[in-house]
C-alpha positions as CSV (number, residue, x, y, z in Angstrom):
1,M,8.6,-7.3,-17.3
2,E,11.6,-9.3,-18.3
3,P,14.6,-9.0,-15.9
4,T,17.4,-7.2,-17.6
5,D,20.3,-5.0,-16.4
6,A,20.1,-2.8,-19.5
7,E,20.1,0.9,-18.8
8,I,17.6,3.0,-20.6
9,T,17.3,6.8,-20.4
10,E,14.6,7.8,-22.8
11,P,12.3,10.8,-22.2
12,T,9.4,8.6,-21.1
13,R,11.2,5.5,-20.0
14,W,14.1,5.0,-17.6
15,Q,15.6,1.8,-16.5
16,K,18.4,1.8,-14.0
17,D,19.4,0.1,-10.7
18,R,16.8,-2.5,-11.0
19,W,13.9,0.0,-11.5
20,I,11.9,1.0,-14.5
21,A,10.1,4.4,-14.7
22,Q,7.4,4.5,-17.4
23,V,5.5,7.7,-18.2
24,M,2.1,7.0,-19.8
25,K,-1.1,8.7,-20.6
26,N,-3.4,9.0,-17.6
27,E,-6.7,7.2,-18.7
28,D,-8.6,9.0,-15.9
29,D,-8.0,12.6,-17.2
30,E,-6.1,14.6,-19.6
31,G,-2.7,14.4,-17.9
32,W,0.2,11.9,-17.6
33,A,1.1,9.3,-15.0
34,V,4.4,7.6,-14.1
35,A,4.7,3.9,-12.9
36,M,7.7,2.7,-11.1
37,T,8.3,-1.1,-11.3
38,R,11.1,-3.1,-9.9
39,V,12.7,-5.2,-12.7
40,G,11.2,-8.6,-12.5
41,D,7.9,-7.6,-10.7
42,S,4.7,-8.0,-12.6
43,E,3.0,-4.9,-11.0
44,P,4.2,-1.4,-10.5
45,A,5.2,-0.6,-6.9
46,L,4.0,3.1,-7.4
47,V,1.8,4.8,-9.9
48,G,1.4,8.6,-9.6
49,P,0.6,11.8,-11.6
50,W,3.4,13.0,-13.9
51,T,4.0,16.7,-14.9
52,M,3.0,18.1,-18.2
53,G,5.9,19.5,-20.4
54,R,6.1,23.3,-21.4
55,D,3.8,22.7,-24.4
56,K,1.0,21.5,-22.0
57,R,0.2,18.6,-24.2
58,N,3.1,16.2,-23.8
59,P,4.7,14.8,-20.6
60,K,7.8,16.5,-19.1
61,P,10.8,14.2,-19.9
62,L,12.3,12.0,-17.2
63,D,15.7,13.0,-15.8
64,A,18.2,11.7,-13.3
65,S,16.9,13.8,-10.4
66,A,13.2,12.8,-11.0
67,F,14.2,9.1,-11.4
68,A,16.2,9.2,-8.1
69,T,13.2,10.7,-6.3
70,L,10.9,8.1,-7.9
71,V,13.2,5.2,-6.9
72,K,13.3,6.5,-3.3
73,T,9.6,6.9,-3.1
74,A,8.8,3.5,-4.6
75,T,11.3,1.9,-2.4
76,E,9.6,3.5,0.6
77,V,6.2,2.3,-0.5
78,L,7.4,-1.3,-0.7
79,R,9.0,-1.1,2.7
80,R,5.8,0.1,4.2
81,H,3.8,-2.7,2.5
82,E,6.2,-5.2,3.8
83,E,6.0,-3.8,7.4
84,A,2.2,-3.9,7.2
85,L,2.3,-7.5,6.1
86,R,4.7,-8.4,8.9
87,A,2.4,-6.7,11.4
88,R,-0.6,-8.6,10.0
89,L,1.1,-12.0,10.2
90,H,2.9,-11.7,13.5
91,K,1.4,-10.4,16.8
92,T,2.8,-10.6,20.3
93,L,1.0,-10.2,23.7
94,T,2.6,-10.2,27.1
95,F,0.2,-10.5,30.2
96,A,0.1,-11.8,33.7
97,T,-2.1,-14.8,34.7
98,A,-4.4,-14.8,37.8
99,E,-1.6,-16.6,39.6
100,G,0.9,-13.9,38.7
101,Q,2.8,-15.7,36.1
102,R,4.0,-13.5,33.2
103,L,3.4,-15.1,29.8
104,C,4.4,-14.0,26.3
105,A,2.3,-15.2,23.5
106,D,3.6,-15.0,19.8
107,L,1.1,-15.6,17.0
108,D,2.5,-16.2,13.5
109,V,0.0,-16.7,10.6
110,A,1.1,-19.0,7.9
111,M,0.5,-17.6,4.4
112,D,-1.0,-20.9,2.9
113,D,-4.1,-21.0,0.8
114,D,-4.3,-24.8,1.0
115,D,-3.8,-25.1,4.8
116,P,-4.6,-21.8,6.5
117,H,-3.4,-21.8,10.1
118,A,-1.3,-20.0,12.6
119,I,1.3,-21.1,15.3
120,L,0.7,-19.9,18.7
121,S,3.8,-20.1,21.0
122,V,3.5,-19.2,24.7
123,T,6.5,-18.8,26.9
124,D,7.1,-18.0,30.5
125,E,8.6,-14.6,30.5
126,A,10.7,-15.2,33.7
127,T,12.3,-18.5,32.7
128,S,12.0,-18.2,28.8
129,E,10.6,-21.8,28.9
130,S,8.0,-22.9,26.5
131,V,4.6,-23.3,28.1
132,R,2.7,-24.5,25.1
133,R,3.0,-24.3,21.3
134,G,0.5,-25.4,18.6
135,R,-1.6,-24.8,15.7
136,V,-4.6,-22.5,15.9
137,R,-7.0,-20.9,13.4
138,P,-5.5,-18.1,11.3
139,D,-8.1,-15.7,12.7
140,F,-7.3,-16.5,16.3
141,K,-8.1,-13.5,18.5
142,L,-4.9,-12.9,20.6
143,S,-6.1,-11.8,24.0
144,A,-5.2,-12.8,27.6
145,S,-8.3,-15.0,28.0
146,T,-7.9,-16.8,24.6
147,V,-4.2,-17.5,25.4
148,A,-5.0,-18.7,28.9
149,R,-7.6,-21.0,27.4
150,F,-5.1,-22.3,24.9
151,V,-2.5,-23.0,27.6
152,R,-5.1,-24.9,29.6
153,T,-6.7,-26.9,26.9
154,G,-4.4,-26.7,23.8
155,E,-7.4,-25.6,21.7
156,G,-7.4,-22.3,19.8
């Protein structure tokens, strides 16, 4: 979709506030669907069923209320996806070593197709000083034993 600030309020297509709602024939059944796409994005953030009109053949026209609800829902979907991605790419573990030292380990996975890796940072919780930091495999299993081995050997 081409980025544009034009406002459109047609029965089956609304564009406003950086969002586009497009009502289309649902290929899976006899009904209609609506796709919500952010202006500039190549894929819709949300696709869902759309209501039939009074004639039971054509879609119900989009209106301001429906558009506002769709924008709110699509924004929430994108927020959840971003949170899930952040949770997959960043993990934290705090634990006590056999000697009683409390360590905090942060694992940050780099999204890099050419050089997949993660950075593991281990700090002493009491002093906030870095104990060890280095590259590890992107599928590094974050546990007390693997972090303790990394602190001892630098290998992950």
